[in-house]
C-alpha beads as a LAMMPS data file, in Angstrom:
LAMMPS data file: protein, C-alpha beads

303 atoms
302 bonds

1 atom types
1 bond types

-500.0 500.0 xlo xhi
-500.0 500.0 ylo yhi
-500.0 500.0 zlo zhi

Masses

1 110.0

Atoms # bond

1 1 1 -11.542 -23.938 -10.903
2 1 1 -10.526 -20.408 -9.462
3 1 1 -7.728 -18.217 -10.988
4 1 1 -6.041 -17.393 -7.954
5 1 1 -7.250 -19.565 -4.935
6 1 1 -6.570 -19.729 -1.317
7 1 1 -7.263 -22.619 1.235
8 1 1 -6.887 -22.254 4.593
9 1 1 -3.689 -20.318 5.035
10 1 1 -2.437 -19.438 8.443
11 1 1 0.852 -17.526 9.240
12 1 1 2.769 -17.107 11.737
13 1 1 5.967 -15.884 13.339
14 1 1 8.156 -16.927 16.302
15 1 1 8.606 -20.358 17.962
16 1 1 7.592 -21.563 21.537
17 1 1 6.033 -18.923 23.787
18 1 1 6.579 -16.261 21.670
19 1 1 4.862 -17.504 19.002
20 1 1 2.292 -15.187 17.291
21 1 1 -0.211 -16.030 14.789
22 1 1 -1.096 -13.707 12.122
23 1 1 -3.198 -15.083 10.188
24 1 1 -5.612 -17.622 10.305
25 1 1 -7.300 -19.989 7.968
26 1 1 -7.255 -17.310 5.281
27 1 1 -9.437 -18.503 2.496
28 1 1 -10.295 -16.707 -1.402
29 1 1 -11.008 -17.350 -4.436
30 1 1 -10.476 -15.091 -7.630
31 1 1 -11.707 -14.890 -11.448
32 1 1 -9.402 -13.915 -13.846
33 1 1 -8.928 -10.471 -14.482
34 1 1 -10.671 -9.400 -11.152
35 1 1 -9.723 -6.395 -8.794
36 1 1 -9.964 -7.384 -5.393
37 1 1 -8.912 -4.696 -2.378
38 1 1 -8.446 -5.971 0.957
39 1 1 -8.834 -3.333 3.984
40 1 1 -7.926 -3.798 7.031
41 1 1 -5.823 -1.948 9.914
42 1 1 -2.237 -1.451 10.092
43 1 1 -0.212 -4.868 11.623
44 1 1 -3.573 -6.673 10.842
45 1 1 -1.241 -9.157 8.304
46 1 1 -2.036 -7.290 5.204
47 1 1 1.566 -7.442 4.326
48 1 1 2.271 -10.997 5.466
49 1 1 -0.559 -11.971 2.990
50 1 1 0.734 -10.190 -0.119
51 1 1 3.894 -11.940 0.633
52 1 1 2.799 -15.279 0.765
53 1 1 0.923 -14.952 -2.638
54 1 1 3.995 -13.783 -4.130
55 1 1 5.518 -16.876 -2.881
56 1 1 7.973 -14.561 -0.492
57 1 1 7.192 -16.697 2.496
58 1 1 5.625 -20.271 2.866
59 1 1 2.415 -20.552 4.718
60 1 1 2.177 -22.901 7.826
61 1 1 -0.913 -24.470 7.047
62 1 1 -2.777 -24.443 3.655
63 1 1 -2.157 -23.724 0.442
64 1 1 -2.360 -21.382 -2.663
65 1 1 -2.965 -22.320 -6.456
66 1 1 -2.164 -19.477 -8.994
67 1 1 -3.453 -20.579 -12.461
68 1 1 -3.760 -24.146 -11.928
69 1 1 -0.263 -24.559 -10.100
70 1 1 0.783 -24.669 -6.705
71 1 1 2.683 -21.850 -5.324
72 1 1 5.667 -22.288 -4.003
73 1 1 7.958 -19.606 -4.639
74 1 1 8.360 -16.266 -6.005
75 1 1 7.389 -16.420 -10.091
76 1 1 7.617 -13.142 -12.291
77 1 1 3.751 -14.179 -13.332
78 1 1 2.969 -12.521 -9.962
79 1 1 4.510 -9.054 -9.464
80 1 1 4.812 -7.338 -6.047
81 1 1 4.329 -3.565 -5.957
82 1 1 6.017 -2.894 -2.703
83 1 1 5.001 -0.089 -0.082
84 1 1 8.165 1.711 -0.548
85 1 1 9.568 2.677 -3.761
86 1 1 12.577 0.216 -3.362
87 1 1 14.702 1.913 -6.423
88 1 1 18.547 2.325 -6.335
89 1 1 19.437 5.268 -6.023
90 1 1 22.471 5.369 -8.222
91 1 1 19.935 4.206 -11.375
92 1 1 17.897 6.595 -13.414
93 1 1 14.430 5.668 -14.171
94 1 1 15.206 3.817 -17.507
95 1 1 18.170 1.594 -15.216
96 1 1 15.992 0.914 -12.709
97 1 1 12.958 -0.593 -14.923
98 1 1 15.743 -2.047 -16.716
99 1 1 16.743 -4.418 -13.664
100 1 1 13.686 -6.250 -14.129
101 1 1 13.694 -6.337 -17.874
102 1 1 17.385 -7.866 -18.088
103 1 1 16.306 -10.392 -15.418
104 1 1 13.919 -11.613 -17.256
105 1 1 14.022 -11.062 -21.122
106 1 1 18.170 -11.356 -20.687
107 1 1 18.230 -13.546 -23.998
108 1 1 16.509 -11.218 -26.534
109 1 1 18.434 -8.037 -27.930
110 1 1 19.198 -4.577 -26.349
111 1 1 17.161 -3.396 -28.510
112 1 1 14.433 -5.170 -28.066
113 1 1 14.689 -5.036 -24.106
114 1 1 14.702 -1.320 -24.381
115 1 1 11.667 -0.967 -25.982
116 1 1 10.321 -3.044 -22.987
117 1 1 11.540 -0.573 -20.713
118 1 1 9.958 2.349 -22.649
119 1 1 7.016 1.126 -22.952
120 1 1 6.271 0.342 -19.358
121 1 1 7.585 3.720 -18.009
122 1 1 5.162 5.122 -20.904
123 1 1 2.528 3.515 -19.223
124 1 1 3.003 5.401 -16.462
125 1 1 3.660 8.842 -18.289
126 1 1 7.059 8.788 -17.124
127 1 1 8.663 8.977 -20.535
128 1 1 10.140 12.713 -19.779
129 1 1 11.754 11.486 -16.934
130 1 1 13.295 8.382 -18.224
131 1 1 17.370 9.764 -17.451
132 1 1 16.376 11.069 -13.902
133 1 1 17.771 9.479 -10.530
134 1 1 15.289 8.585 -7.390
135 1 1 16.310 11.641 -5.718
136 1 1 15.347 13.845 -8.724
137 1 1 12.013 12.569 -8.296
138 1 1 8.491 13.235 -6.518
139 1 1 7.222 10.815 -4.210
140 1 1 4.775 10.127 -6.780
141 1 1 7.122 9.641 -9.775
142 1 1 9.022 7.526 -7.809
143 1 1 6.050 4.971 -7.134
144 1 1 5.273 5.750 -10.596
145 1 1 8.711 4.040 -10.979
146 1 1 8.363 1.385 -9.241
147 1 1 5.308 0.228 -10.733
148 1 1 6.772 0.549 -14.039
149 1 1 9.759 -1.802 -12.891
150 1 1 6.717 -4.261 -12.118
151 1 1 4.648 -3.597 -15.167
152 1 1 7.448 -4.509 -17.232
153 1 1 7.520 -7.986 -15.991
154 1 1 4.081 -8.408 -17.625
155 1 1 2.682 -10.174 -14.600
156 1 1 -0.520 -11.855 -14.826
157 1 1 -0.972 -11.281 -11.283
158 1 1 -0.805 -7.426 -9.810
159 1 1 0.047 -7.761 -6.204
160 1 1 -0.165 -3.939 -5.193
161 1 1 0.962 -3.545 -1.229
162 1 1 -0.442 -0.349 -0.108
163 1 1 1.725 1.630 -3.007
164 1 1 -0.233 4.903 -2.469
165 1 1 -0.597 5.408 0.867
166 1 1 2.654 8.238 1.429
167 1 1 1.184 10.258 -1.354
168 1 1 -0.493 13.254 -0.923
169 1 1 -4.074 12.891 -2.368
170 1 1 -4.259 14.530 -5.787
171 1 1 -1.153 12.478 -6.884
172 1 1 -2.762 9.580 -5.219
173 1 1 -5.995 9.834 -7.303
174 1 1 -3.941 10.775 -10.521
175 1 1 -1.720 7.098 -10.028
176 1 1 -5.548 5.597 -8.977
177 1 1 -6.365 6.341 -12.440
178 1 1 -3.378 5.231 -14.186
179 1 1 -3.648 1.841 -12.540
180 1 1 -7.174 1.147 -13.692
181 1 1 -6.385 2.369 -17.397
182 1 1 -3.442 -0.185 -17.236
183 1 1 -5.805 -3.078 -15.664
184 1 1 -8.242 -2.156 -18.308
185 1 1 -5.874 -1.969 -21.327
186 1 1 -3.557 -4.948 -19.709
187 1 1 -6.310 -7.125 -18.810
188 1 1 -4.705 -8.354 -15.376
189 1 1 -5.616 -9.808 -12.119
190 1 1 -5.336 -7.412 -9.239
191 1 1 -5.548 -7.539 -5.555
192 1 1 -4.470 -4.365 -3.709
193 1 1 -4.151 -3.450 -0.051
194 1 1 -4.913 -0.665 1.377
195 1 1 -6.624 0.912 4.442
196 1 1 -8.179 3.801 2.333
197 1 1 -12.215 2.627 2.204
198 1 1 -12.622 5.112 -0.540
199 1 1 -10.253 4.030 -2.229
200 1 1 -11.273 0.820 -2.225
201 1 1 -14.871 1.466 -3.789
202 1 1 -13.387 3.825 -6.291
203 1 1 -11.241 1.052 -7.981
204 1 1 -12.255 -2.739 -6.802
205 1 1 -14.890 -5.099 -8.366
206 1 1 -14.806 -6.856 -4.507
207 1 1 -13.471 -5.550 -0.950
208 1 1 -12.366 -7.774 1.647
209 1 1 -11.841 -6.650 5.103
210 1 1 -9.416 -8.276 7.334
211 1 1 -10.361 -8.451 11.141
212 1 1 -7.973 -7.373 13.817
213 1 1 -4.896 -9.904 15.010
214 1 1 -3.542 -11.452 16.230
215 1 1 -4.763 -14.265 14.026
216 1 1 -6.574 -12.260 11.327
217 1 1 -8.967 -13.558 9.143
218 1 1 -11.134 -12.342 6.123
219 1 1 -14.286 -10.665 6.953
220 1 1 -17.654 -10.645 5.168
221 1 1 -17.084 -9.558 1.439
222 1 1 -18.381 -6.653 -0.147
223 1 1 -19.158 -6.681 -4.263
224 1 1 -19.042 -3.341 -5.404
225 1 1 -21.881 -3.072 -8.273
226 1 1 -21.156 0.612 -8.992
227 1 1 -20.400 1.386 -12.867
228 1 1 -17.358 1.991 -14.291
229 1 1 -15.630 4.038 -15.094
230 1 1 -16.590 5.997 -11.962
231 1 1 -16.781 9.474 -11.379
232 1 1 -15.336 10.625 -7.847
233 1 1 -17.931 13.351 -7.588
234 1 1 -20.846 11.596 -8.892
235 1 1 -20.104 9.017 -5.897
236 1 1 -20.001 11.215 -3.078
237 1 1 -23.983 11.264 -4.036
238 1 1 -24.547 7.816 -4.536
239 1 1 -26.868 5.873 -2.500
240 1 1 -25.292 2.412 -2.973
241 1 1 -21.719 4.199 -2.709
242 1 1 -22.692 5.486 0.519
243 1 1 -24.388 2.369 1.712
244 1 1 -21.276 0.283 0.991
245 1 1 -18.730 2.720 2.645
246 1 1 -21.385 2.648 5.875
247 1 1 -21.381 -1.026 5.952
248 1 1 -17.538 -1.725 5.434
249 1 1 -16.474 1.354 7.746
250 1 1 -19.098 -0.136 10.584
251 1 1 -17.883 -3.589 10.441
252 1 1 -14.130 -2.324 10.901
253 1 1 -14.857 0.067 13.759
254 1 1 -17.007 -2.625 15.503
255 1 1 -13.945 -5.334 14.546
256 1 1 -11.439 -2.675 16.603
257 1 1 -14.369 -2.250 19.640
258 1 1 -14.170 -6.160 20.080
259 1 1 -10.762 -7.005 19.474
260 1 1 -9.675 -3.703 20.971
261 1 1 -9.908 -4.145 24.262
262 1 1 -6.069 -4.783 25.295
263 1 1 -4.466 -2.535 22.940
264 1 1 -2.399 0.460 24.009
265 1 1 -5.333 2.841 22.527
266 1 1 -7.602 1.752 25.557
267 1 1 -5.012 2.525 28.089
268 1 1 -5.313 5.135 30.381
269 1 1 -3.839 8.252 29.466
270 1 1 -0.777 9.784 31.481
271 1 1 -2.072 13.135 32.966
272 1 1 -0.087 16.137 31.264
273 1 1 2.676 17.468 32.906
274 1 1 2.133 20.459 35.034
275 1 1 3.845 23.341 33.240
276 1 1 3.950 27.230 34.668
277 1 1 4.762 29.936 31.651
278 1 1 8.187 31.677 31.774
279 1 1 8.331 35.378 32.743
280 1 1 7.871 37.111 30.027
281 1 1 11.333 39.595 30.884
282 1 1 13.371 36.422 30.840
283 1 1 15.165 35.203 27.290
284 1 1 13.483 31.528 27.161
285 1 1 15.510 29.070 25.355
286 1 1 15.975 26.395 28.244
287 1 1 19.207 26.238 29.507
288 1 1 19.278 30.561 29.824
289 1 1 16.433 32.115 31.869
290 1 1 18.146 34.869 33.862
291 1 1 16.451 38.157 33.481
292 1 1 16.928 40.134 30.670
293 1 1 19.273 43.368 30.570
294 1 1 18.340 46.709 29.636
295 1 1 19.045 47.626 26.275
296 1 1 22.382 49.300 25.605
297 1 1 21.708 50.739 22.603
298 1 1 18.580 51.842 20.180
299 1 1 19.711 48.493 17.596
300 1 1 19.081 46.449 20.675
301 1 1 16.004 47.948 21.926
302 1 1 14.715 47.371 18.605
303 1 1 15.231 43.640 18.704

Bonds

1 1 1 2
2 1 2 3
3 1 3 4
4 1 4 5
5 1 5 6
6 1 6 7
7 1 7 8
8 1 8 9
9 1 9 10
10 1 10 11
11 1 11 12
12 1 12 13
13 1 13 14
14 1 14 15
15 1 15 16
16 1 16 17
17 1 17 18
18 1 18 19
19 1 19 20
20 1 20 21
21 1 21 22
22 1 22 23
23 1 23 24
24 1 24 25
25 1 25 26
26 1 26 27
27 1 27 28
28 1 28 29
29 1 29 30
30 1 30 31
31 1 31 32
32 1 32 33
33 1 33 34
34 1 34 35
35 1 35 36
36 1 36 37
37 1 37 38
38 1 38 39
39 1 39 40
40 1 40 41
41 1 41 42
42 1 42 43
43 1 43 44
44 1 44 45
45 1 45 46
46 1 46 47
47 1 47 48
48 1 48 49
49 1 49 50
50 1 50 51
51 1 51 52
52 1 52 53
53 1 53 54
54 1 54 55
55 1 55 56
56 1 56 57
57 1 57 58
58 1 58 59
59 1 59 60
60 1 60 61
61 1 61 62
62 1 62 63
63 1 63 64
64 1 64 65
65 1 65 66
66 1 66 67
67 1 67 68
68 1 68 69
69 1 69 70
70 1 70 71
71 1 71 72
72 1 72 73
73 1 73 74
74 1 74 75
75 1 75 76
76 1 76 77
77 1 77 78
78 1 78 79
79 1 79 80
80 1 80 81
81 1 81 82
82 1 82 83
83 1 83 84
84 1 84 85
85 1 85 86
86 1 86 87
87 1 87 88
88 1 88 89
89 1 89 90
90 1 90 91
91 1 91 92
92 1 92 93
93 1 93 94
94 1 94 95
95 1 95 96
96 1 96 97
97 1 97 98
98 1 98 99
99 1 99 100
100 1 100 101
101 1 101 102
102 1 102 103
103 1 103 104
104 1 104 105
105 1 105 106
106 1 106 107
107 1 107 108
108 1 108 109
109 1 109 110
110 1 110 111
111 1 111 112
112 1 112 113
113 1 113 114
114 1 114 115
115 1 115 116
116 1 116 117
117 1 117 118
118 1 118 119
119 1 119 120
120 1 120 121
121 1 121 122
122 1 122 123
123 1 123 124
124 1 124 125
125 1 125 126
126 1 126 127
127 1 127 128
128 1 128 129
129 1 129 130
130 1 130 131
131 1 131 132
132 1 132 133
133 1 133 134
134 1 134 135
135 1 135 136
136 1 136 137
137 1 137 138
138 1 138 139
139 1 139 140
140 1 140 141
141 1 141 142
142 1 142 143
143 1 143 144
144 1 144 145
145 1 145 146
146 1 146 147
147 1 147 148
148 1 148 149
149 1 149 150
150 1 150 151
151 1 151 152
152 1 152 153
153 1 153 154
154 1 154 155
155 1 155 156
156 1 156 157
157 1 157 158
158 1 158 159
159 1 159 160
160 1 160 161
161 1 161 162
162 1 162 163
163 1 163 164
164 1 164 165
165 1 165 166
166 1 166 167
167 1 167 168
168 1 168 169
169 1 169 170
170 1 170 171
171 1 171 172
172 1 172 173
173 1 173 174
174 1 174 175
175 1 175 176
176 1 176 177
177 1 177 178
178 1 178 179
179 1 179 180
180 1 180 181
181 1 181 182
182 1 182 183
183 1 183 184
184 1 184 185
185 1 185 186
186 1 186 187
187 1 187 188
188 1 188 189
189 1 189 190
190 1 190 191
191 1 191 192
192 1 192 193
193 1 193 194
194 1 194 195
195 1 195 196
196 1 196 197
197 1 197 198
198 1 198 199
199 1 199 200
200 1 200 201
201 1 201 202
202 1 202 203
203 1 203 204
204 1 204 205
205 1 205 206
206 1 206 207
207 1 207 208
208 1 208 209
209 1 209 210
210 1 210 211
211 1 211 212
212 1 212 213
213 1 213 214
214 1 214 215
215 1 215 216
216 1 216 217
217 1 217 218
218 1 218 219
219 1 219 220
220 1 220 221
221 1 221 222
222 1 222 223
223 1 223 224
224 1 224 225
225 1 225 226
226 1 226 227
227 1 227 228
228 1 228 229
229 1 229 230
230 1 230 231
231 1 231 232
232 1 232 233
233 1 233 234
234 1 234 235
235 1 235 236
236 1 236 237
237 1 237 238
238 1 238 239
239 1 239 240
240 1 240 241
241 1 241 242
242 1 242 243
243 1 243 244
244 1 244 245
245 1 245 246
246 1 246 247
247 1 247 248
248 1 248 249
249 1 249 250
250 1 250 251
251 1 251 252
252 1 252 253
253 1 253 254
254 1 254 255
255 1 255 256
256 1 256 257
257 1 257 258
258 1 258 259
259 1 259 260
260 1 260 261
261 1 261 262
262 1 262 263
263 1 263 264
264 1 264 265
265 1 265 266
266 1 266 267
267 1 267 268
268 1 268 269
269 1 269 270
270 1 270 271
271 1 271 272
272 1 272 273
273 1 273 274
274 1 274 275
275 1 275 276
276 1 276 277
277 1 277 278
278 1 278 279
279 1 279 280
280 1 280 281
281 1 281 282
282 1 282 283
283 1 283 284
284 1 284 285
285 1 285 286
286 1 286 287
287 1 287 288
288 1 288 289
289 1 289 290
290 1 290 291
291 1 291 292
292 1 292 293
293 1 293 294
294 1 294 295
295 1 295 296
296 1 296 297
297 1 297 298
298 1 298 299
299 1 299 300
300 1 300 301
301 1 301 302
302 1 302 303
């Protein structure tokens, strides 16, 4: 039996004539300890899929089985890291992580709970920032705090919903490596949602594209048969990496061509407005365009 199994999962929003199908007959089987990346365009239903697996919403049809049990609600063994940081601004890094620890391990001693918090923060290399509040942190540090809060629950399945999409390239690379280090050390099962094919190829064992909606479903999966640990510089010259990258991007682009005929990207763009340049002798402030008077002093002439 698969560790995580989705069987014919469908989800729609709205009702009656306004009902919109988001996901259509999604099926997936994952082994324990596997790292799977799901790639797709914005608005294709990736976050809806993660919310279904996390148990935050229920499917209209189909079923989800995790570790031999049907998913029918949230559980600490399925930890979700959101795209936004979702931190409480009045709490420190330690306080935000402690929220999860106190909720889940409230019966333990204060000393043991403090150890859990410190261990989770240490995993993402944020120990020096324990006493800082979110406003004192960079975007990357805030996201690492969010990851640490989820790791503190010790989930068996880690769900990453585009957690790195808002970060700069260098910070993103650092956190990618930290997540991989945690995965190797904790032996967790991970699903990563991303719209970055290079990120998926660098991190995952398998990559599954999600077609464009409405009624998105899975496209053909790709096994990433690249040795670990992976080196970014070496990957750029690896023929297997180049082929896999080409195939995944080609599928996504072809999907856009086939499904995007009614989207705004194919609509006729309006012609740019006709604009005449102002007279260079005018003071151009939009609402004030009269001729500039002759300077009355040497100081005004310089200005």
